[in-house]
C-alpha positions in Angstrom: -0.4 0.3 16.9 -2.6 -0.7 19.8 -5.0 -3.6 19.5 -8.0 -1.3 20.1 -7.0 0.7 17.0 -6.6 -2.4 14.9 -10.0 -3.6 16.1 -11.6 -0.3 15.1 -10.0 -0.4 11.7 -11.0 -4.0 10.9 -14.4 -4.1 12.7 -13.3 -6.9 15.0 -13.5 -7.2 18.7 -10.2 -6.5 20.5 -10.5 -9.9 22.3 -10.4 -11.6 18.9 -7.1 -10.2 18.0 -3.7 -11.6 18.9 -1.1 -9.0 18.1 2.0 -9.7 16.0 3.9 -7.9 13.4 1.7 -9.4 10.6 -1.6 -9.1 12.4 -2.6 -5.8 10.8 -1.7 -7.1 7.4 -3.7 -10.3 7.8 -6.7 -8.4 9.3 -6.6 -6.0 6.4 -6.6 -8.9 4.0 -9.6 -10.5 5.9 -11.4 -7.1 5.6 -10.7 -7.0 1.9 -12.0 -10.5 1.4 -15.2 -9.7 3.4 -15.8 -6.6 1.3 -15.4 -8.7 -1.8 -18.2 -11.0 -0.5 -16.3 -13.9 0.8 -17.8 -15.8 3.7 -15.8 -16.7 6.8 -15.5 -20.3 5.5 -14.1 -19.0 2.2 -11.6 -16.8 4.0 -10.6 -19.8 6.0 -10.0 -21.7 2.8 -7.9 -18.8 1.5 -5.6 -19.2 4.5 -5.8 -22.9 5.3 -7.5 -24.7 2.4 -4.5 -25.1 0.1 -1.4 -27.2 0.1 1.6 -25.6 1.9 3.6 -23.5 -0.5 0.6 -22.6 -2.8 1.2 -19.1 -3.9 -1.2 -16.4 -2.8 -1.9 -15.6 -6.4 -3.1 -19.1 -7.1 -5.3 -19.1 -4.0 -6.9 -15.8 -4.9 -7.4 -16.7 -8.6 -9.2 -20.0 -7.7 -11.4 -18.4 -5.0 -12.1 -15.2 -7.0 -13.2 -17.1 -10.1 -15.6 -19.1 -8.1 -17.0 -16.1 -6.3 -17.2 -14.1 -9.6 -19.3 -16.9 -11.1 -21.6 -17.0 -8.0 -22.1 -13.2 -8.2 -22.9 -13.5 -11.9 -25.7 -15.9 -11.1 -26.9 -13.7 -8.3 -27.1 -10.7 -10.7 -29.3 -12.7 -13.0 -31.5 -13.8 -10.2 -31.7 -10.2 -8.8 -32.7 -8.8 -12.2 -35.4 -11.4 -12.5 -36.7 -10.5 -9.0 -36.6 -6.8 -10.0 -38.8 -7.6 -13.1 -41.3 -9.4 -11.0 -41.4 -6.6 -8.4 -42.0 -4.0 -11.2 -44.9 -6.2 -12.4 -46.3 -6.3 -8.9 -46.0 -2.5 -8.6 -48.2 -2.2 -11.7 -50.9 -4.4 -10.2 -54.4 -3.0 -10.5 -56.2 -6.0 -9.0 -58.9 -5.6 -6.4 -58.5 -9.1 -5.0 -55.5 -11.3 -4.5 -57.3 -14.1 -6.3 -57.3 -11.9 -9.4 -53.5 -11.5 -9.1 -53.2 -15.3 -8.9 -55.1 -15.6 -12.2 -52.8 -13.2 -13.9 -49.7 -14.9 -12.5 -50.9 -18.3 -13.6 -51.8 -17.0 -17.0 -48.4 -15.4 -17.6 -46.3 -18.5 -16.6 
């Protein structure tokens, strides 16, 4: 497979790719991690942030648990934001100051 094809499949620039037999596998793994919401720093930790010999399963389990907790907190925050936005969409106030009174009264 050519570097250009690997770049297209992974969304990376061809200049960022050094080709080897395992490159496609690692790039696929990086793409998977990105889709799962991992940052570049977290992906770096996956590859380099553990003691030598740490099994892949242990790496994934540790990082995935942490990311799963983070996403749970984000879901709670997003639901709260949706509730506030729904309230704003029901606004019938003529002046922003009136909205302020309602917000202060409800908190």
